[in-house]
C-alpha positions in Angstrom: 86.4 101.2 71.7 85.9 100.0 75.7 87.3 101.2 78.8 89.1 98.5 80.9 90.7 99.2 83.8 93.6 97.0 84.1 96.7 96.4 85.4 98.5 96.1 81.7 95.7 99.5 80.5 98.3 99.4 77.9 97.1 96.2 76.5 94.0 97.6 74.3 93.3 96.7 70.9 93.9 98.6 67.4 90.3 99.0 66.2 89.0 96.7 64.3 87.5 99.3 61.7 90.9 100.0 60.8 91.9 96.5 59.8 88.7 96.1 57.5 88.6 98.7 55.7 92.2 98.2 54.5 90.8 94.8 53.7 87.5 96.1 51.6 89.9 98.1 49.1 89.8 95.0 46.7 85.9 94.0 47.1 83.2 95.2 44.9 79.5 93.9 45.2 79.4 90.3 45.7 78.1 87.8 42.7 75.0 87.1 41.8 73.7 90.2 45.4 69.9 91.2 44.0 70.2 94.3 46.1 71.6 97.7 45.0 75.6 98.4 45.8 74.9 100.8 48.2 73.0 98.1 49.9 75.3 95.4 49.8 76.6 93.8 52.7 80.0 94.9 51.7 78.7 98.6 51.2 77.1 98.7 54.4 80.1 97.9 56.1 82.1 100.5 54.7 79.2 102.8 55.1 79.4 101.6 59.3 83.1 101.9 59.5 82.9 105.7 58.2 80.6 106.0 61.1 82.4 104.2 63.6 85.3 106.5 62.8 83.4 109.3 63.6 82.1 107.6 66.8 78.9 107.8 65.9 77.9 104.6 67.6 74.4 104.7 66.6 74.6 105.0 63.1 77.3 102.6 62.3 75.6 99.9 64.3 72.4 100.4 62.7 74.6 100.2 59.2 75.9 96.7 60.0 73.2 95.4 61.9 71.5 96.2 58.1 74.2 94.4 56.7 74.2 91.4 58.6 70.5 90.9 57.7 72.2 91.0 54.0 74.4 88.0 54.9 73.8 85.0 52.3 75.7 81.9 51.6 77.6 84.4 49.3 78.8 86.8 50.8 82.8 86.4 51.3 83.4 85.4 54.8 85.6 88.0 55.7 83.1 90.4 54.8 80.6 88.1 57.5 83.2 88.5 59.7 83.9 91.7 59.7 79.8 92.7 59.8 79.4 90.6 63.2 83.0 92.4 64.4 82.4 95.8 64.3 78.5 95.8 65.0 80.2 94.6 68.5 82.3 97.0 68.6 79.8 100.1 67.4 77.7 97.7 70.4 80.7 98.3 73.2 81.5 101.3 72.4 77.7 102.7 73.3 77.4 100.7 76.1 75.6 97.8 75.1 78.2 95.2 76.0 75.3 91.9 76.2 74.4 92.7 72.9 77.9 93.2 71.6 79.2 89.2 73.2 76.4 88.1 71.1 77.5 89.3 68.2 81.8 88.7 68.8 79.9 85.1 70.0 78.5 85.3 66.3 81.3 86.4 64.3 83.1 83.2 66.1 80.2 80.4 65.6 80.4 81.6 61.8 84.1 81.2 61.5 83.6 77.5 63.2 80.9 76.6 60.9 83.2 77.5 58.1 86.2 75.9 59.1 84.4 72.5 59.6 84.6 72.2 56.2 87.3 74.1 53.8 90.8 75.2 54.6 90.3 79.4 55.6 92.9 82.2 54.9 95.4 83.9 57.6 92.7 86.9 57.1 89.4 84.6 58.4 91.6 83.6 61.5 93.2 86.9 61.8 89.7 88.6 62.4 88.2 85.6 64.7 90.9 86.0 66.6 90.0 90.0 67.2 86.7 88.8 68.0 88.0 86.8 70.3 89.9 89.3 71.9 87.1 92.0 71.5 85.3 89.2 73.7 87.8 88.8 76.3 87.7 92.8 76.9 83.9 93.1 76.8 83.6 90.4 79.4 85.9 92.1 81.8 83.9 95.3 81.5 81.0 93.4 82.3 79.9 92.6 86.1 79.3 89.1 87.4 81.0 87.7 84.4 82.7 84.6 85.9 87.0 85.7 84.9 87.2 82.1 83.3 85.3 83.6 80.4 87.4 86.0 79.9 90.3 84.3 79.8 89.0 81.6 77.7 88.1 83.9 75.0 92.3 85.6 75.7 93.1 81.5 75.2 91.3 81.6 71.8 92.5 84.8 70.3 95.5 83.8 70.5 95.7 80.1 69.2 93.6 81.9 65.7 97.0 84.9 66.1 100.1 83.5 67.7 101.7 86.7 67.1 98.2 88.2 69.0 100.7 89.6 72.1 98.6 91.6 74.1 95.9 88.4 74.1 98.4 86.6 76.1 99.4 90.1 78.1 95.5 90.4 78.8 95.2 86.8 79.0 98.1 86.5 81.8 96.7 90.0 83.6 93.0 87.7 84.2 95.0 85.1 85.6 97.3 86.8 87.5 94.8 89.5 89.2 91.7 87.2 89.3 92.2 83.2 88.8 95.5 83.1 90.5 96.8 80.8 88.8 100.5 82.2 88.7 102.3 79.1 86.9 99.9 79.9 83.4 99.6 83.2 84.2 103.9 83.6 83.7 103.1 81.5 80.7 101.2 84.0 78.8 102.9 86.8 80.1 106.5 85.0 78.9 105.0 84.1 75.7 103.7 87.6 75.5 107.6 88.8 75.7 108.7 86.4 73.5 106.5 87.4 70.3 107.9 91.2 70.6 111.5 90.2 71.6 112.4 87.6 68.9 112.2 88.1 65.2 111.2 84.8 64.2 112.6 83.1 60.6 109.7 83.7 58.6 109.4 87.4 58.7 106.2 87.3 61.2 105.3 90.6 63.1 103.6 91.3 65.9 99.9 91.5 65.4 99.0 95.3 66.1 103.1 96.0 68.0 103.5 98.8 70.2 105.4 101.7 68.5 107.8 102.0 71.7 108.1 98.5 73.1 110.7 99.3 76.1 107.6 99.9 78.5 106.2 97.5 78.0 108.9 94.2 78.4 109.3 96.1 81.5 105.5 95.6 82.8 105.6 91.7 81.6 108.8 91.1 83.2 107.3 93.1 86.3 104.7 91.0 86.2 106.1 87.5 85.9 108.5 88.0 88.5 104.7 89.3 91.2 103.6 85.0 90.0 106.9 84.2 90.7 107.4 85.3 94.1 103.5 84.0 95.1 105.6 80.7 95.7 108.7 81.5 96.8 108.8 78.0 98.5 109.1 76.0 95.4 112.0 75.6 92.8 111.5 77.7 89.6 113.8 77.9 86.4 114.9 80.1 84.0 113.3 80.4 80.6 116.3 79.7 78.5 117.5 76.7 80.7 114.4 74.6 82.1 116.0 71.9 83.1 117.9 73.5 85.8 116.2 74.5 89.3 117.1 77.3 91.0 115.1 79.0 93.6 112.2 81.4 92.4 113.4 84.4 94.7 116.6 83.8 92.3 114.2 83.8 89.3 112.0 86.5 90.5 115.3 89.2 90.8 116.2 88.3 87.7 112.5 88.9 86.2 112.5 92.7 88.0 116.0 93.3 87.0 115.1 93.0 83.1 112.2 95.0 84.0 114.3 97.7 85.6 116.5 97.2 82.2 113.4 98.1 79.7 112.5 100.9 81.8 114.4 102.9 84.4 111.7 104.9 85.6 110.0 101.2 86.9 109.5 101.8 90.4 107.6 98.9 91.1 110.5 96.9 90.1 112.9 98.7 92.0 110.8 98.3 95.1 110.1 94.5 94.2 113.9 93.8 93.6 115.0 95.5 96.6 112.2 93.6 98.7 113.9 90.3 97.7 117.6 90.9 97.1 117.0 92.7 101.2 118.3 96.3 100.3 118.8 97.8 103.7 119.5 101.1 102.0 115.7 101.2 100.9 114.4 103.3 104.1 110.7 103.5 102.5 108.9 102.7 99.3 108.6 105.5 96.5 105.3 107.4 96.7 104.8 106.8 93.0 105.4 103.4 94.0 102.5 103.1 96.4 100.0 105.5 94.2 100.3 102.9 91.5 100.1 100.2 93.2 96.5 101.7 94.9 95.2 102.6 91.7 95.4 99.5 90.3 93.7 97.7 93.3 91.3 100.3 94.2 88.4 99.1 92.9 89.0 95.3 94.4 90.7 96.8 97.4 88.4 96.4 99.9 87.0 92.9 98.7 90.5 92.5 98.8 91.5 93.1 101.9 88.8 91.9 103.7 87.1 89.2 102.3 89.9 88.0 101.1 93.0 88.1 102.9 90.8 88.6 106.7 92.0 91.8 107.2 90.9 93.1 110.5 93.2 95.1 111.8 91.1 98.6 111.7 88.3 97.6 113.6 90.9 96.2 116.5 92.3 100.0 116.3 89.2 101.1 117.4 88.6 98.2 120.3 92.2 99.1 121.8 91.3 102.8 121.3 88.5 101.9 123.6 90.0 100.1 126.2 92.3 102.2 126.8 90.0 104.8 127.3 87.9 102.6 129.9 85.2 101.6 126.9 83.3 103.1 124.3 81.3 105.6 125.8 84.2 107.2 127.7 86.1 108.0 124.6 86.4 111.8 123.9 85.4 113.7 120.8 88.3 115.2 119.0 88.5 118.5 117.0 90.7 117.2 114.0 91.1 113.8 113.6 93.6 112.8 110.3 93.0 109.9 108.6 96.1 108.1 107.4 96.8 106.1 104.1 92.6 106.1 104.6 91.8 103.8 101.7 88.0 103.2 101.1 87.4 104.5 104.5 87.1 101.5 106.6 89.2 103.1 108.9 87.7 106.1 109.0 83.9 104.9 109.8 85.5 103.4 112.6 86.5 106.4 114.1 83.6 109.1 112.4 81.8 109.1 115.9 84.8 110.8 117.9 85.7 112.9 115.4 84.3 116.8 114.9 86.4 117.4 111.1 87.4 114.2 109.9 90.1 114.3 107.0 90.9 111.5 104.5 94.3 111.6 103.1 95.7 109.0 100.1 98.0 109.3 97.0 95.9 107.4 95.0 93.4 110.0 93.6 91.5 106.1 92.8 91.0 104.9 96.0 90.1 108.5 97.2 87.1 108.3 95.1 86.1 104.3 95.8 85.9 105.9 99.3 83.8 108.8 98.1 81.2 106.4 96.4 81.4 103.7 99.5 81.0 105.6 102.3 79.6 109.1 100.8 79.8 112.2 103.1 82.3 109.8 105.5 85.0 112.7 105.5 84.7 116.3 105.8 87.7 116.8 103.6 89.7 114.5 101.6 92.9 115.0 100.7 95.2 113.3 97.3 99.0 113.4 98.3 101.5 112.4 101.1 99.9 111.7 104.7 104.0 114.1 105.6 102.7 116.7 104.3 99.2 116.9 105.2 100.2 116.9 108.7 102.1 119.7 108.1 99.4 121.7 106.6 96.2 121.0 108.6 98.1 121.5 112.3 97.1 121.2 115.2 95.7 117.9 115.1 94.2 116.4 117.7 94.0 112.8 116.4 96.2 110.9 114.1 94.5 107.0 112.5 97.0 105.0 110.3 95.4 101.2 110.2 98.0 99.7 107.8 99.3 102.7 106.3 103.1 102.9 107.8 104.2 99.5 106.3 105.4 101.1 103.6 107.8 103.1 105.8 111.5 101.3 107.1 112.9 104.2 109.1 110.3 106.0 111.0 112.0 109.2 111.6 110.8 111.8 109.3 107.2 110.8 109.6 107.6 110.9 113.6 109.1 114.0 112.9 106.0 115.0 111.2 103.7 114.0 113.3 105.3 115.5 116.0 104.9 118.9 114.5 101.8 118.5 113.5 100.2 117.8 116.7 98.7 119.3 119.3 100.5 118.5 122.7 98.2 116.3 124.6 97.0 114.4 120.7 96.7 111.5 120.7 98.6 109.0 117.7 97.1 105.5 116.4 98.3 103.0 114.5 99.8 99.5 113.3 102.6 97.9 112.0 103.5 94.7 111.1 105.7 92.4 112.8 108.5 89.6 111.7 107.0 85.8 112.1 108.0 84.1 115.1 111.0 82.4 113.7 112.5 85.3 111.6 112.2 86.7 114.9 113.5 84.4 117.0 116.2 84.3 114.3 117.0 88.0 114.1 117.8 87.8 117.7 120.6 86.0 117.5 121.9 87.5 114.6 121.1 90.8 114.2 119.9 92.0 117.8 119.6 95.7 117.0 117.5 95.6 113.8 114.9 98.4 113.2 113.0 97.6 110.3 113.2 94.4 107.7 112.0 94.6 104.0 109.7 91.6 103.8 108.8 89.6 100.9 105.6 91.3 100.3 106.9 94.6 99.6 105.8 96.2 103.1 108.0 97.0 106.1 107.8 95.1 109.9 109.1 96.8 112.2 110.6 95.6 115.7 108.8 97.2 118.7 111.4 98.0 120.8 112.7 100.9 117.3 108.9 102.3 117.1 109.3 103.1 120.8 112.9 104.3 120.7 112.0 106.5 117.4 108.6 108.1 119.8 110.4 108.7 122.5 112.8 110.9 120.5 109.7 113.0 119.5 108.2 113.5 122.3 105.7 110.6 122.3 105.1 108.7 125.0 103.2 105.4 124.8 100.0 104.3 126.3 98.6 101.4 125.1 100.2 98.1 123.6 98.7 95.4 121.9 100.0 92.6 119.8 98.3 91.6 116.0 98.4 87.9 116.1 96.7 87.2 112.2 95.3 90.6 111.3 95.7 89.6 108.3 96.8 86.5 106.1 99.1 86.0 103.2 99.4 82.9 101.1 97.3 81.2 103.8 99.7 82.2 106.3 98.2 84.6 109.6 100.6 88.0 109.2 101.7 89.3 112.8 101.0 92.8 113.4 101.3 95.2 116.8 99.2 98.2 117.9 100.6 101.2 119.2 98.3 104.2 120.6 100.6 107.2 121.8 99.8 110.3 123.5 101.8 113.7 122.4 103.7 115.1 125.6 105.5 118.3 124.7 106.9 120.2 122.3 109.6 119.1 120.3 111.3 122.8 121.5 111.0 121.7 125.3 113.7 118.4 123.9 
């Protein structure tokens, strides 16, 4: 079957051939068929299903192709549709997505031809819904296919089979992740959630219901919350009282709370609930949250960050470094350099020419793999793990660079303690942090003049300059260069403020 890198990795299709095999029991050889029973469409379908169940895709494909070639006006529509759909599954399973798309489209076209002339059965609609669902998945597995095509396919599947929760969930994922239509994504996720939680009077059940729906319900509510906070200045409503307006943050908080209710291990929902409810007890994002975030984000990380959000903090960090040393040609070469939270290597690439031994560290194994693909041989060594642990195991360190990596720490004490312990005397750290916008900065100066950090609506921490310098001094780091970073990335079209720090380790902790 297909392999898809969706955020909802568990929204998968149950192989259609299982459904079809069960439906074949009542079928014999078609009437008036002038070929042998072993060469009839129904027999070829059954033989293809056996091969497909054994992962013999080539043999299954041959049986299905032969069956399709023998379809006639007398062939039952369920058999014809099943042949086209299962042929598509065999083709996509062997990597032939283009022909798989054609086969799924042929099934849908055949369904529409018959539907224009007569009323079709639920079984015929359901098989075609699976064809549309598989078509959407295949589109997502192909490069350079507009996401709207996958969305249309999932929407068709849901219209043909109103209980197809996974089609609605995948529709929501496409609308949220790729099309950025958050309102429609909420509707799709909400419909999937309703199918899995409500028991209709007609006794119908969800299509391919999950064995344990609670983790899926948790993810659906989490995604609803993420959609809602994308429009913080608008008014929203709860689904059980659509006529009454509430703040979108309030609606998002309810969604994140429900996500936690269904799955207490949903750390992403816990993080976002803390974000929008301004939980002052939260001192850093959990490693699980960060790992999941960037594993899901890995394949599109650099395009989203640089091309869509206009991020240039990595380049500005190196320019600041050059300015401090009096020009790029005067920057010394450092013996051991750690790129903390290296991502795809944007920062490492900037500092490669002044690094004898460059180590990339990131919590996400998938994003490390993306770095290796995007920039082969950039790093002399990579570590999948926490930067604090890496600072301990790789000491003495000459230079630590971190562009937009420390924004997942609120309390900087553990981070500076680890950097100080791992850094050689005279070594440097160069990093960027986010700052609050001017309006919030003015408000905080009045309401909380000694503020240290804030958890922003983005789920990232912003830090006050004075707090950073205070912590740095405690761990023997001296500020040697500082610059503001205005608009080093954009969030919903609004420039984000930040700051750039370069510090030098002056003495060992024991000398304090």
